[in-house]
Each structure stands twice: as structure tokens, then as C-alpha cells.
C-alpha positions in Angstrom: -67.1 44.3 -12.4 -67.1 47.3 -14.7 -70.5 48.4 -15.9 -71.3 50.6 -18.9 -72.0 53.5 -16.6 -68.6 53.1 -14.9 -66.9 52.8 -18.3 -68.5 56.0 -19.5 -67.5 57.8 -16.3 -63.9 56.7 -16.8 -63.7 58.8 -20.0 -65.7 61.8 -19.0 -63.0 63.6 -17.1 -62.3 67.3 -17.4 -58.7 68.7 -17.3 -56.6 66.5 -15.1 -52.9 66.3 -14.3 -51.0 63.6 -12.3 -49.5 65.3 -9.3 -47.1 64.0 -6.6 -47.2 65.0 -3.0 -45.3 63.8 0.1 -47.8 63.5 2.9 -46.0 62.7 6.1 -43.7 64.1 8.6 -41.0 65.8 6.7 -40.4 67.2 3.2 -38.8 65.3 0.4 -35.2 66.7 0.3 -31.9 65.7 -1.2 -31.0 64.2 2.1 -34.2 62.2 2.2 -33.2 60.6 -1.1 -30.1 59.3 0.6 -32.2 57.7 3.3 -31.9 60.4 5.9 -34.2 63.3 6.8 -33.1 66.8 7.8 -33.3 65.8 11.5 -31.3 62.6 11.0 -34.2 60.1 10.9 -34.0 57.2 8.5 -36.5 57.9 5.7 -38.6 55.1 4.1 -40.7 56.3 1.2 -43.8 54.5 0.0 -45.4 55.4 -3.4 -49.1 54.9 -3.7 -51.7 56.1 -6.2 -53.6 57.6 -3.3 -53.0 57.1 0.4 -55.9 55.6 2.3 -56.7 55.8 6.0 -55.1 52.4 6.6 -51.7 53.5 5.4 -51.9 56.8 7.2 -52.8 55.1 10.4 -50.0 52.6 10.0 -47.5 55.5 9.4 -48.6 57.1 12.6 -48.5 54.0 14.8 -45.2 52.8 13.3 -43.5 56.1 13.9 -44.7 56.1 17.5 -42.8 52.9 18.3 -40.0 53.7 15.8 -39.2 57.4 16.4 -35.9 57.0 14.5 -37.7 56.1 11.2 -39.7 58.6 9.1 -42.3 57.0 6.8 -43.2 59.3 3.9 -46.2 58.4 1.8 -45.7 59.6 -1.8 -49.1 60.1 -3.4 -49.9 60.2 -7.1 -53.4 61.7 -7.5 -55.5 62.8 -10.4 -56.0 66.5 -9.7 -59.0 68.4 -11.1 -58.9 72.0 -12.2 -59.8 73.2 -8.8 -57.0 71.3 -7.2 -59.2 68.6 -5.6 -58.2 65.0 -5.8 -60.3 62.4 -7.7 -60.8 59.0 -6.1 -60.6 57.4 -9.5 -58.4 58.2 -12.5 -59.7 58.4 -16.0 -57.7 56.6 -18.7 -55.6 59.6 -19.6 -54.6 60.2 -16.0 -53.8 56.6 -15.4 -51.6 56.6 -18.5 -49.7 59.5 -17.1 -49.5 57.8 -13.7 -48.2 54.6 -15.3 -45.6 56.4 -17.4 -44.4 58.3 -14.4 -44.0 55.2 -12.2 -42.4 53.2 -15.0 -39.8 55.9 -15.5 -39.0 56.2 -11.8 -38.9 52.5 -11.1 -36.9 51.4 -14.2 -34.4 54.2 -13.7 -33.8 53.2 -10.1 -35.3 56.4 -8.7 -38.5 55.1 -7.3 -39.7 55.0 -3.7 -38.3 52.3 -1.3 -41.7 50.6 -1.2 -44.1 50.7 -4.2 -47.8 50.0 -4.5 -47.9 47.6 -7.4 -51.5 46.4 -7.8 -52.2 48.7 -10.7 -48.8 48.3 -12.3 -47.2 45.7 -14.7 -44.8 44.5 -12.0 -43.8 41.5 -14.0 -41.9 43.9 -16.3 -40.1 45.3 -13.2 -39.1 41.8 -12.2 -37.6 41.2 -15.6 -35.6 44.4 -15.2 -34.5 43.3 -11.7 -36.1 46.5 -10.3 -37.8 44.7 -7.4 -36.5 42.6 -4.5 -37.7 39.0 -4.0 -39.3 39.2 -0.6 -38.8 35.5 -0.2 -35.3 36.2 0.9 -36.5 38.3 3.8 -39.3 36.0 4.7 -37.0 33.0 5.0 -34.1 34.8 6.7 -36.1 36.8 9.3 -36.6 34.5 12.2 -39.2 36.8 13.7 -41.5 36.4 10.7 -43.5 33.2 10.9 -45.1 32.3 7.6 -47.5 29.9 9.2 -49.1 32.8 11.0 -50.3 34.1 7.6 -52.3 32.9 4.6 -49.2 32.4 2.7 -51.2 31.0 -0.3 -52.2 34.6 -0.9 -48.7 35.9 -1.6 -47.7 32.6 -3.2 -50.5 33.1 -5.8 -49.0 36.5 -6.7 -45.6 35.1 -7.4 -43.6 35.9 -10.5 -40.9 33.4 -11.5 -41.3 31.7 -8.1 -40.5 34.9 -6.3 -42.6 37.1 -4.1 -42.2 40.6 -5.5 -45.7 41.9 -4.6 -47.0 41.4 -1.1 -50.8 41.7 -0.8 -51.8 43.4 2.5 -55.4 42.0 2.2 -57.7 40.6 -0.4 -61.3 40.3 -1.6 -62.9 37.0 -2.6 -64.7 36.7 -5.9 -67.9 34.9 -5.1 -71.5 34.6 -6.1 -74.7 35.3 -4.1 -77.8 33.2 -4.6 -81.4 33.3 -3.5 -81.3 30.0 -1.5 -85.0 30.0 -0.8 -86.1 30.3 -4.5 -83.5 27.8 -5.5 -84.8 25.3 -3.0 -88.4 25.9 -4.1 -87.3 25.2 -7.7 -85.7 21.9 -6.6 -82.2 23.0 -7.7 -79.3 21.5 -5.8 -75.9 23.1 -6.1 -72.4 21.7 -5.5 -70.4 24.8 -5.8 -67.1 22.9 -5.3 -67.4 21.1 -8.6 -69.7 23.2 -10.9 -68.4 25.0 -14.0 -70.1 27.5 -16.3 -71.5 24.7 -18.5 -73.2 22.9 -15.6 -74.4 26.3 -14.3 -76.1 27.0 -17.7 -77.6 23.5 -17.6 -79.2 23.9 -14.1 -80.7 27.2 -15.0 -83.0 25.5 -17.4 -85.1 24.5 -14.4 -85.2 28.2 -13.3 -86.1 30.0 -16.5 -89.8 30.6 -16.8 -92.0 33.0 -18.8 -95.5 32.6 -17.4 -97.0 35.6 -19.1 -95.4 35.0 -22.4 -93.8 38.4 -22.8 -90.5 37.0 -23.9 -88.7 38.0 -20.7 -87.9 35.7 -17.8 -90.2 36.0 -14.8 -87.0 36.0 -12.8 -83.5 36.5 -14.3 -80.7 34.1 -13.7 -78.0 36.7 -13.5 -78.2 40.2 -14.8 -77.0 43.9 -14.6 -73.9 43.1 -16.6 -73.0 43.7 -20.3 -71.4 41.0 -22.4 -68.1 42.8 -22.7 -68.0 43.3 -18.9 -68.8 39.6 -18.4 -65.9 38.7 -20.8 -63.5 40.8 -18.8 -64.7 39.2 -15.6 -64.1 35.7 -17.0 -60.6 36.7 -18.1 -59.7 38.1 -14.7 -60.1 34.6 -13.3 -58.2 32.9 -16.1 -55.8 35.6 -17.2 -52.6 33.5 -17.3 -54.2 31.3 -20.0 -54.3 34.2 -22.4 -51.5 36.5 -21.4 -47.9 35.8 -20.3 -46.4 39.2 -19.6 -43.1 37.7 -18.7 -42.6 36.1 -22.1 -44.5 39.0 -23.8 -47.0 36.6 -25.3 -50.7 36.6 -25.7 -53.2 34.0 -27.1 -56.3 35.9 -28.0 -56.2 34.4 -31.5 -56.5 30.9 -30.0 -59.4 28.5 -30.5 -59.8 28.6 -26.7 -60.5 32.3 -26.7 -63.0 32.0 -29.6 -64.7 29.2 -27.6 -64.9 31.6 -24.6 -66.5 34.3 -26.8 -69.0 31.9 -28.2 -69.8 30.5 -24.7 -70.6 33.9 -23.2 -72.6 35.0 -26.3 -74.7 31.8 -26.1 -75.4 32.3 -22.4 -76.7 35.8 -23.2 -78.8 34.4 -26.1 -80.2 31.8 -23.8 -81.0 34.3 -21.1 -78.6 32.8 -18.6 -76.9 36.2 -18.5 -78.7 39.5 -19.1 -77.7 43.2 -19.1 -81.2 44.3 -18.0 -81.4 46.3 -14.8 -82.9 44.3 -12.0 -83.1 44.2 -8.2 -82.0 41.4 -5.9 -85.4 39.8 -5.9 -85.5 39.8 -9.7 -82.5 37.5 -10.2 -81.4 34.1 -8.8 -77.7 34.9 -8.7 -75.4 37.8 -8.7 -71.6 38.1 -8.9 -70.1 39.6 -5.7 -66.9 40.4 -4.0 -66.5 39.8 -0.3 -64.1 42.5 0.8 -63.9 41.9 4.5 -64.7 39.1 7.1 -67.7 41.1 8.2 -68.9 41.5 4.7 -68.5 37.8 4.0 -70.7 37.0 7.0 -73.3 39.7 7.2 -73.9 40.9 3.7 -75.6 37.8 2.4 -78.1 38.0 5.4 -79.2 41.4 4.1 -80.2 40.4 0.6 -82.8 38.1 -1.0 -85.1 38.7 2.0 -82.5 37.3 4.4 -82.1 34.1 2.2 -78.8 35.1 0.5 -76.2 32.4 0.3 -72.6 32.6 -0.7 -71.4 30.3 -3.5 -68.1 29.7 -5.0 -68.1 30.9 -8.6 -68.3 28.2 -11.3 -64.8 27.2 -12.4 -63.6 28.6 -15.7 -60.0 27.7 -15.2 -57.8 25.0 -13.8 -58.8 24.5 -10.2 -56.3 26.6 -8.3 -58.7 27.8 -5.6 -61.1 30.6 -5.3 -60.3 33.7 -7.3 -59.3 36.8 -5.3 -57.9 40.3 -5.9 -56.0 42.7 -3.8 -56.3 46.5 -3.8 -53.0 46.9 -2.0 -49.8 45.0 -3.0 -46.5 46.4 -2.0 -43.1 45.7 -3.5 -39.6 46.8 -2.5 -37.3 48.7 -4.8 -34.1 46.8 -5.6 -32.2 50.2 -5.3 -33.4 51.0 -1.8 -30.8 52.0 0.6 -33.0 51.3 3.6 -33.9 47.7 3.0 -34.1 46.7 6.7 -36.3 49.6 7.7 -38.6 49.1 4.7 -39.0 45.4 5.6 -39.7 46.4 9.2 -42.5 48.7 8.1 -43.9 46.0 5.7 -43.9 43.5 8.5 -45.8 46.1 10.7 -48.5 46.4 8.0 -48.9 42.6 8.2 -49.0 42.5 12.1 -52.1 41.5 14.0 -52.4 45.1 15.2 -52.7 46.6 11.7 -54.4 43.7 10.1 -57.2 43.8 12.7 -57.8 47.5 12.0 -61.2 48.5 10.7 -59.3 50.8 8.3 -58.1 47.7 6.3 -60.9 47.4 3.8 -60.1 43.8 2.9 -59.9 40.3 4.4 -56.6 40.1 6.3 -53.9 37.7 5.5 -52.9 37.5 9.1 -54.6 34.5 10.6 -54.8 36.0 14.1 -56.5 39.1 12.7 -59.0 36.9 10.9 -59.8 35.0 14.1 -60.2 38.2 16.0 -62.6 39.7 13.5 -64.6 36.5 13.3 -64.8 36.2 17.1 -65.8 39.9 17.4 -68.7 39.5 14.9 -69.9 36.3 16.6 -69.9 38.0 20.0 -71.9 40.9 18.6 -74.4 38.4 17.1 -74.8 36.6 20.4 -75.5 39.9 22.1 -78.1 40.8 19.5 -76.4 44.1 18.8 -76.1 43.6 15.0 -79.0 45.1 13.0 -78.9 45.2 9.3 -80.2 48.0 7.1 -83.2 45.9 6.4 -84.0 45.9 10.1 -83.2 42.2 10.3 -81.3 41.0 13.4 -79.2 38.0 12.4 -78.7 35.0 14.6 -75.3 33.9 15.8 -73.3 31.6 13.5 -73.5 27.9 14.0 -70.3 25.9 14.3 -70.9 24.7 10.8 -71.2 28.3 9.5 -68.0 29.4 11.3 -66.1 26.5 9.7 -67.5 27.4 6.3 -66.2 31.0 6.6 -62.7 29.6 7.5 -62.9 27.1 4.6 -63.8 29.7 2.0 -61.1 32.1 3.1 -58.5 29.4 3.2 -59.4 28.3 -0.4 -58.3 31.6 -1.9 -55.6 30.6 -4.4 -56.0 32.1 -7.8 -55.1 35.8 -8.0 -57.4 37.8 -10.3 -55.3 40.4 -12.0 -55.5 41.8 -15.5 -53.6 44.7 -17.1 -55.8 47.8 -17.3 -54.6 48.6 -20.8 -55.6 45.1 -22.0 -59.0 45.5 -20.3 -59.5 48.7 -22.4 -58.6 46.8 -25.6 -61.0 43.9 -24.8 -63.8 46.3 -24.0 -63.4 48.2 -27.2 -62.9 45.2 -29.6 -65.4 42.7 -28.2 -68.5 45.0 -28.5 -68.7 44.4 -32.3 -68.6 40.6 -31.7 -71.4 40.6 -29.2 -73.4 43.0 -31.5 -73.1 40.4 -34.3 -70.9 42.6 -36.5 -67.7 40.5 -36.4 -66.8 36.9 -36.1 -65.0 35.4 -33.1 -62.0 34.6 -35.2 -61.8 38.2 -36.5 -62.3 39.6 -33.0 -59.6 37.4 -31.6 -57.1 38.4 -34.2 -57.8 42.2 -33.7 -57.4 41.8 -29.9 -54.3 39.7 -30.3 -52.6 42.3 -32.6 -53.4 45.2 -30.3 -52.3 43.3 -27.2 -49.0 42.2 -28.7 -48.3 45.7 -29.9 -48.8 46.9 -26.3 -46.7 44.1 -24.8 -43.8 44.9 -27.0 -43.8 48.7 -26.4 
């Protein structure tokens, strides 16, 4: 979730310029554009905002077993004045990056494979700039869909087509102080609760013994109201924005009700933006970005009493919300379709999905099992020691099944256009400060979003 500090850092940049580099074996030449390198190898280009160790490792390993194919990673990085690369782009740099990619992709000059998670790929689908990977999934007899969490790529579908393939994902969850909740007599059914029932149960938890007007222990804090609003919208984005039809619904009664709900929860101290440590709040929002993270991280917080909960439902029950930091699509103009698909399959193979360089939960079931078994073996040997000094016990059969259940329930992709996020941040502040009504705020956001969608 984006905090005020992160938001300010995003606009503090010095002089930046979006640059493009080819970082693999071979230079980008005219012959490469035709699918061949100077030494006769078939070239497959992959455009990414910034190449990570996982992709670089995949490039190396794939070329070792496919010496006739040259994978070229085409990076777009935010370069600072001294030529160094920034890990994160500010808004101006991202705008340049987005415009560059839009021009390349829509003109048919983009890379063979394209990193899509930060891009409005629904627009590319409308322009027929991407290939529906369903065709390859169904026709390739060596690709077994039942070996994968197919619900992950199905959740990312556009017009019933798979145009963006997630390589891994993070689960949007909550962590709770199970010991304090038990002491307070609070029982939670995280499969059925929603934000209204969440607010109701917190009435048992809110106490102010010293009468200073502040909770003795916060329910959930460290988050500003505008950031909380964006977080809610991530999990229910399709209700308010349809980028295929170029429609938005921020002037709807439902959005006004959402604004009012969040504001009331801050007024009632259910949410707070005060800084607090783990022990000073009952719950915190959290993303599990690996199998190891899902298992071990909760054991290192709340004095070892951390427990993972599904987030309260704020949408139709489509499963646990998740996001992906790497989603690849294939250019409809590629001349190396078979080779590009071969590399994409390699990225989804047990070998690569089991790699520690994949900073995500794999979608390959065998890789998930391998990681879970590896962690359990280490726990049985007593070789896992957390930063707190705590040595966790091996998982019970019930805990192992719970991990499988939670991962298998991922089903609602959490994705929101970065430009729309900026609009919401800017325009919702006045509402939460009490300077504008919900109706007025909704209309302003609606007008700005519709202007952007129709650009």
C-alpha cells in the first residue's frame, strides 16, 4: 500500500530520462528486428521496465539448452543524471515510459514478449496488438494446464482471452495478533466477514483506559485514508472502471457509499494513520510474496502470535485478491511466435518457478510443493531461526493444508491503472479533510478519469 512518504518520494525526482538498453548476448541490429541475430540465431526480444535477476537467470539457463535462440532483454529504466538506474520511476518518468511503450506496441514495433503489469493492456487487446495465449495453451500438448494454478491467469483474462500471463503472484492478506484477539474473546471467521462485520467486532477491542482520547491499542493503523481508499479499489476495481468499454462509475452511489464507509471507520478509530509498531495494533494489511513468506513471516511478528487472515470482503466473492509484479504478453506482430512461446513456457517450468530468484508465489504446482516441502524439512531439522531469535516448530498437517487452501483460493486479480491511482490520491484528500462532499468528490474523479480513458 502506498504511504504518504512513498507518495512524496515518487514526485521528488531530479532530472530523469527514460532510456532503453539491450542487455543480453548480442546487439539490437536490423537483422535482429527480422528475428535473426548477426550470427544466425533466432532472436526473441522481451521488453521490461527493469530486468530482474529471475529473468536474467532464465535467459542464461534457456540459452544453455537452446543455443540456437538468443533471448534479448530490452530494459526501460529511469536514468538519473549520473547515469545510474533508479529502482522506481517517478510519475514523469513513468509517463514517458508508458508513452514509449504505447507507441511501440500500437505501431507493431514492440518486442516479441512484453512485460504488461504496469501497462493498460486492455487497450492493446482492443487494438489486436496482443496474442490470445489460450490458443497456444490449448494446442500445445506438452503444456498441461492442470500442472498450474490456472485460476491465476484466468483471473487476468480480458474478453475471455489470456493476453497477460502472470509468472507469479502475491496474496493480499491481513496479519492479526491472535493471542490478543483470543484474550479479548474475539472469534473470527475470515471466510465470511466483510468490512462492516470487521468494524462491528472491533467494538470489543477499542479501549481507552487512561482517557487520553487515543486507543490503548489500535485496530489497524499506519495508513492514510486516501491510501486506504486506493487499497479498497484495487480489490474491487472492475466495479468502478471498465477500460474495455472506456467507462467509469466514480459518480455512482456505490462509490459515495465507499467514501463514507472509509471515513466513518477512521472517525470511529477502526482505521488510523498514526505510526505504530506491530504490538500497538491488532491487525495490519500485508502481502505474502512467496511461500516462505506466507509460512514464516507471521511467526516473526506479534511476539510469535501472528496469524494470517483473509481480508474482509469488499466485492463479490471471487476469491482472495492477488497481484502480480510480472505479467508477460506476446506481440501479435512477432515473427518468432513459437520461440517466444517456448521461452514463456520455460519461465513457467518447475526449474524456473522453483528458483529463489522468483520473488513471488509460483503458479507451477510442483514448484509450490517443492518450496513447501523444503521449508518443512528445514523446520524439522531446526535450522530455521527468525530475526527475533525464535526457532519455529514444524508445520502440522492442518497448517500445511491451510497454506495450500489459501494459495488455491487466489482468484481476484488486484490491478488498478497508475494514472487513475494518481487522480484518486489527489482528489480524495479534500473529502477526507472535510472540504468537499462525497458527491462532489465522485463527480470530479469521474470527470478526470473519463478524460483520461478517452485520450
